[in-house]
C-alpha positions in Angstrom: 50.7 113.5 135.4 48.5 112.7 133.0 48.3 109.7 130.7 46.4 110.0 127.2 46.2 107.1 125.2 44.8 107.7 121.1 45.6 106.0 118.2 47.8 103.2 119.4 50.0 105.4 121.6 49.6 105.7 125.9 51.4 108.9 126.2 52.6 110.1 130.1 52.4 113.7 128.8 52.9 117.3 132.3 50.7 119.6 131.3 51.8 119.8 127.5 55.4 118.1 128.2 55.2 114.5 126.4 57.5 112.6 128.9 57.4 108.6 127.2 54.8 106.9 125.0 54.0 103.0 125.1 52.8 102.5 121.9 51.1 99.0 119.6 50.1 98.3 116.2 46.1 97.0 116.7 45.8 92.9 114.4 42.3 91.5 115.5 41.9 90.7 118.9 45.6 91.2 119.3 47.5 94.9 120.3 51.5 94.5 119.6 53.4 96.3 121.7 57.1 98.2 119.7 58.0 101.0 121.3 57.6 102.4 125.1 59.7 105.1 126.1 60.5 107.6 128.7 62.0 110.4 128.9 65.6 110.6 130.7 64.6 112.0 133.7 62.3 110.0 134.6 64.4 107.4 134.4 64.4 104.8 137.1 61.2 106.1 138.4 58.4 103.6 137.6 57.0 105.6 134.7 57.4 103.0 131.6 55.8 100.1 134.1 53.5 102.3 134.7 53.0 103.0 130.5 52.6 98.8 130.1 50.1 99.1 133.0 47.8 101.1 131.9 48.3 99.5 128.1 47.4 96.3 130.0 44.2 97.7 131.3 43.2 99.1 127.9 43.7 95.0 126.8 41.3 93.5 129.2 38.8 96.3 129.3 38.5 95.8 125.2 38.8 91.4 125.6 42.2 91.1 123.3 45.4 90.6 124.9 49.5 91.8 124.1 51.8 90.4 122.1 55.0 92.3 123.6 58.0 93.2 121.1 59.5 95.5 122.4 62.0 93.8 124.9 60.8 96.9 128.0 57.2 96.1 127.5 58.2 92.2 127.1 60.1 92.6 130.1 58.2 94.1 132.5 54.7 91.3 131.8 57.3 88.7 132.2 57.8 89.9 135.3 54.8 90.7 136.4 52.0 88.2 137.8 49.0 89.3 136.9 49.3 90.5 133.6 50.0 87.4 132.4 45.8 86.6 132.4 46.9 88.9 128.6 49.8 87.8 126.8 48.6 85.9 123.5 48.7 82.4 123.0 
């Protein structure tokens, strides 16, 4: 499986098949996470958390912070101590 970042969206791909994504809106130095979705067949396998992690990595690399409006992404970020540094103040 591969991750592809394009057009304010990080997508989880298995060949040509899209299995999940996390999307965001960019507003200056803040990326607002608006949706995270994973195919039902991958439910419970940590793929959603990996998608959020990829977005955290992207925010860090670009010197941006995250505003997780998506309930799933918000829970992942709040429960993962090493992600706290990217939360928008």
